[in-house]
Every structure is written in C-alpha cells, then in structure tokens.
C-alpha positions as CSV (number, residue, x, y, z in Angstrom):
1,M,0.0,0.0,0.0
2,S,1.3,3.5,-0.9
3,Y,0.9,6.7,1.0
4,I,1.5,10.4,0.2
5,C,3.6,12.6,2.4
6,K,1.4,15.5,3.6
7,N,4.4,17.7,4.0
8,C,5.7,17.6,0.4
9,G,3.3,15.4,-1.6
10,V,5.8,12.6,-2.4
11,E,4.3,9.1,-2.8
12,L,5.7,6.7,-0.2
13,E,5.8,3.0,-0.2
14,D,4.6,1.1,2.8
15,E,8.1,0.0,3.8
16,M,9.5,3.5,3.7
17,K,10.3,4.8,7.2
18,S,10.7,8.5,6.1
19,C,10.0,10.7,3.2
20,P,13.0,10.8,0.7
21,L,12.4,14.5,0.0
22,C,11.6,16.2,3.3
23,F,12.9,13.4,5.6
24,Q,9.7,13.6,7.7
25,T,8.7,10.4,9.4
26,P,5.0,9.9,8.8
27,N,2.8,8.1,11.3
28,K,0.7,5.9,9.0
29,N,-1.8,5.4,11.7
30,I,-2.7,9.0,11.9
31,D,-4.6,10.7,9.1
32,D,-3.0,14.1,9.8
33,D,0.4,12.9,8.7
34,V,-0.4,10.9,5.6
35,V,-3.2,10.5,3.2
36,S,-4.2,7.4,1.4
37,P,-4.8,7.2,-2.4
38,E,-8.5,7.5,-1.8
39,N,-7.9,11.1,-0.4
40,Q,-5.4,12.0,-3.2
41,K,-7.9,14.3,-4.9
42,Q,-8.2,16.3,-1.7
43,Q,-4.4,16.3,-1.4
44,Q,-4.0,17.6,-5.0
45,L,-6.5,20.4,-4.2
46,L,-4.5,21.5,-1.2
47,Q,-1.3,21.3,-3.3
48,K,-2.9,23.5,-6.0
49,H,-3.5,26.3,-3.5
50,G,0.0,26.1,-2.2
51,M,-0.8,24.8,1.3
52,L,1.7,22.0,1.0
53,Y,4.5,24.2,0.0
54,K,4.6,26.5,3.0
55,P,7.8,24.8,4.5
56,R,9.5,25.0,1.1
57,K,8.3,28.6,0.5
58,K,9.6,29.6,4.0
59,L,13.0,28.0,3.3
60,I,13.3,29.9,0.0
61,W,12.3,33.1,1.7
62,E,14.9,32.6,4.4
63,I,17.6,32.0,1.8
64,I,16.7,35.1,-0.2
65,S,16.4,37.2,3.0
66,I,19.8,36.2,4.2
67,T,21.3,37.0,0.8
68,I,19.6,40.4,0.7
69,F,20.7,41.4,4.2
70,S,24.2,40.1,3.5
71,L,24.4,42.5,0.6
72,I,23.1,45.3,2.8
73,I,25.8,44.7,5.4
74,V,28.5,44.5,2.7
75,A,27.4,47.7,1.1
76,L,27.2,49.6,4.3
77,S,30.6,48.2,5.5
78,I,32.4,49.2,2.3
79,N,30.8,52.7,2.4
80,L,31.8,53.3,6.0
81,I,35.3,52.0,5.5
82,L,35.9,54.2,2.5
83,S,34.0,57.4,3.5
84,Q,33.5,57.0,7.2
85,R,29.8,57.8,6.7
86,I,26.8,56.5,4.8
87,T,26.7,58.0,1.3
88,W,26.2,56.0,-1.9
89,S,25.2,52.8,0.1
90,E,21.9,54.3,0.9
91,Y,20.6,53.6,-2.5
92,P,21.5,49.9,-2.8
93,V,20.2,49.4,0.8
94,A,16.9,51.0,-0.2
95,I,16.6,48.8,-3.3
96,C,17.4,45.6,-1.3
97,L,14.7,46.5,1.3
98,V,12.2,47.1,-1.4
99,I,12.9,43.7,-2.9
100,F,12.7,42.2,0.5
101,S,9.3,43.8,1.1
102,Y,7.8,42.4,-2.1
103,I,9.2,39.0,-1.6
104,S,7.9,38.8,1.9
105,I,4.4,40.0,0.9
106,F,4.1,37.7,-2.0
107,A,5.4,34.8,0.0
108,F,3.2,35.0,3.1
109,L,0.1,37.2,2.2
110,N,-2.6,34.9,0.9
111,K,-4.6,37.6,-0.9
112,S,-5.1,38.6,-4.5
113,A,-2.2,39.9,-6.6
114,T,-3.6,43.5,-6.4
115,L,-3.6,43.4,-2.6
116,K,-0.1,41.9,-2.6
117,I,1.1,44.8,-4.9
118,I,-0.5,47.3,-2.6
119,G,1.0,45.6,0.5
120,G,4.4,45.5,-1.1
121,F,4.2,49.2,-2.0
122,V,3.2,50.2,1.6
123,A,5.9,48.0,3.1
124,S,8.5,49.5,0.7
125,L,7.4,53.0,1.5
126,V,7.9,52.4,5.2
127,F,11.4,51.0,4.6
128,L,12.3,53.9,2.4
129,L,11.2,56.5,5.0
130,L,13.1,54.5,7.6
131,V,16.3,54.5,5.6
132,D,15.9,58.2,4.9
133,A,15.3,59.0,8.6
134,L,18.4,57.0,9.7
135,T,20.7,58.5,7.1
136,G,19.3,62.0,7.4
137,S,19.2,62.9,3.7
138,G,16.0,65.0,4.2
139,L,13.4,63.0,2.2
140,N,14.4,64.7,-1.0
141,W,15.3,61.6,-3.0
142,V,12.6,59.5,-1.4
143,I,9.7,61.8,-2.2
144,Q,11.0,63.1,-5.6
145,L,12.5,59.9,-6.9
146,A,12.0,56.7,-5.1
147,I,8.2,56.9,-4.4
148,P,7.3,58.0,-8.0
149,L,9.4,55.2,-9.5
150,L,7.9,52.7,-7.1
151,F,4.4,53.9,-7.7
152,S,4.6,53.9,-11.5
153,G,6.1,50.4,-11.4
154,N,3.2,49.2,-9.2
155,V,0.6,50.8,-11.5
156,I,2.1,49.3,-14.7
157,T,2.5,45.9,-13.0
158,A,-1.1,46.0,-11.8
159,L,-2.3,46.9,-15.3
160,L,-0.2,44.1,-16.8
161,L,-1.8,41.6,-14.5
162,F,-5.3,42.9,-15.2
163,V,-4.8,42.7,-19.0
164,V,-3.3,39.2,-18.8
165,Q,-6.1,38.0,-16.6
166,K,-8.7,39.4,-19.0
167,S,-7.1,37.9,-22.0
168,K,-9.3,35.1,-23.3
169,Q,-6.4,33.3,-25.0
170,K,-2.9,33.3,-23.4
171,G,0.2,32.5,-25.3
172,I,2.7,34.6,-27.2
173,N,0.6,37.7,-26.5
174,I,1.7,37.6,-22.9
175,I,5.3,38.2,-23.9
176,A,4.0,41.1,-26.1
177,Y,2.2,42.6,-23.1
178,I,5.4,42.3,-21.0
179,F,7.4,44.1,-23.7
180,I,4.9,47.0,-23.8
181,A,4.9,47.2,-20.0
182,V,8.7,47.3,-19.9
183,A,8.7,50.1,-22.5
184,L,6.2,52.2,-20.6
185,Y,8.1,51.8,-17.4
186,C,11.3,52.9,-19.1
187,M,9.5,56.0,-20.2
188,C,8.3,56.6,-16.6
189,I,11.8,56.1,-15.3
190,E,13.4,58.6,-17.6
191,A,10.6,61.1,-17.1
192,I,11.0,60.9,-13.3
193,L,14.8,61.1,-13.5
194,S,14.6,64.0,-15.9
195,F,12.2,65.9,-13.6
196,F,14.5,65.1,-10.6
197,T,17.7,66.2,-12.5
198,P,18.0,69.9,-13.2
199,N,18.1,71.1,-16.9
200,Q,16.9,67.8,-18.2
201,G,13.2,67.8,-19.2
202,H,13.1,65.5,-22.2
203,L,13.1,61.8,-23.1
204,L,16.0,60.2,-25.0
205,W,16.9,56.6,-24.3
206,S,13.4,55.5,-23.3
207,I,12.1,56.5,-26.8
208,I,14.7,54.2,-28.3
209,V,13.5,51.4,-26.0
210,V,9.9,52.0,-27.1
211,A,10.9,52.1,-30.8
212,C,12.6,48.7,-30.3
213,L,10.1,46.9,-28.2
214,F,6.8,48.1,-29.7
215,P,7.4,46.6,-33.2
216,V,8.4,43.3,-31.6
217,A,5.3,43.3,-29.5
218,F,3.1,44.0,-32.5
219,V,4.8,41.1,-34.4
220,L,4.1,38.8,-31.4
221,F,0.5,39.9,-31.4
222,Y,0.2,39.1,-35.0
223,V,1.8,35.7,-34.6
224,H,-0.4,34.9,-31.6
225,Y,-3.7,35.8,-33.2
226,R,-2.7,34.3,-36.5
227,L,-2.0,31.0,-34.9
228,T,-5.1,31.0,-32.8
229,K,-7.4,31.6,-35.8
230,N,-8.1,27.9,-36.4
231,H,-4.6,27.2,-37.7
232,R,-2.4,24.6,-36.3
233,F,1.2,25.6,-35.5
234,E,2.7,22.8,-37.5
235,R,0.6,23.6,-40.6
236,T,1.4,27.3,-40.4
237,F,5.1,26.7,-40.4
238,H,4.9,23.6,-42.6
239,L,6.3,21.3,-39.9
C-alpha cells in the first residue's frame, strides 16, 4: 500500500520509514500525517492552493532574505570604511529593502495579486522612509525619486496583471504585453529622472527602448492571433 507525504506530496511505499524529500517520518496510523490514495484528490486540491509548499516557501524566503541582508551589510561596511559615513550605500540598501518587502508580501500574504502589490508598496514605503530617517538625507530623493518610481512600477504591473487576466487566449501575446509594460516603465523612469535632474526635461533613451520593443510586441500579437485563428502551429510553419 502506498501513501502520500502530507508535507511535500511525495508518494511513499509502505516499507519506507521516512520521506525521501523532506525526511519527515509519517505516522501511517494518523490521518493528519499521511493521506491514502482515496484522499489523493483532496491532497491535490491542497497542493494546488500552495498549502503543501509552506515549508519549502519559507525556506526559499529565508535564503533570499539572508542574501539580501548580507548585501546590505557588505554595502554599508564598504561605504563606512571608504567614506567614514553612509553616502552611496543608501541607494542599494533601499533597493534591497524594497525587494525584501515584495518577496515577503508575495510569500506570506494569501490575498489577490492586487492586494499583494499594494501591500508591497506600503511596506517598501515604510522601509524607504526609515532608511531616509536613519541617514538624514532630508526625504528629497525618497519623495521626488523613489516613491514615483515605485508607484509607477506598481501601477504598470497591476495593469499588466489585469490585461493578462482578462485575455481570453494566453500564449505569445503575454510576452508582447510584458514588452509593452517594460517600454512604458522605461518612459516613466526617464521622465521621473529628468524631472529630478536639473536642466533635463526631455526623453531620450526611453524613446529608443519604445521604438525597439513596440514593433516586436506587434509582431508577437500578429503571430499569436494568426496561430489562434483555427490554424495549427505545424501547418502554419509547414512542420
């Protein structure tokens, strides 16, 4: 008789004393530790909603968090050794904390993607204000630069998720949507940087990015809708 480990979903033979993946020792007499093949459908439903991956998700979050805070410590240490005060390291520290905020929210908040984006934005805003308060830079770069960049990125990401969710057919068109979103965000980045930098109120490199990505996106749209119009992929390309 076979069993399924409730911790990671691996099928176990009756003679196995522990799971080969998570090394947990299931008690086959207790329904909380293992599920029989008759309850496999329920197990798959739990697995679909990510309930069985919480230990693995937590482990990945811990590894990423340790890496992020290690980068923060290294950046601050180098900056203090070279300048005896915090200067340029404020920016990589802020970026690392923003990444940590979104990773934590998306890892542990069981809400919709929109609420996760809002939660990540709020948590990032708190970290940015905290970094600025500790370094004493006067909120200039946070208010004028960081928050607009963060807000525009969240808005474009939310619109991208909305468009993808509303798409009836998902395929190559998703890549096209991503290209368009990247191009729009590049325009937002340069516009915000130009407004923040004196004597620079025009767009340059972002226009080049748009000119490169938009034609590629349109080609992908054409290929996608051409293939989905009752044509088989093999027949279209004579494969």
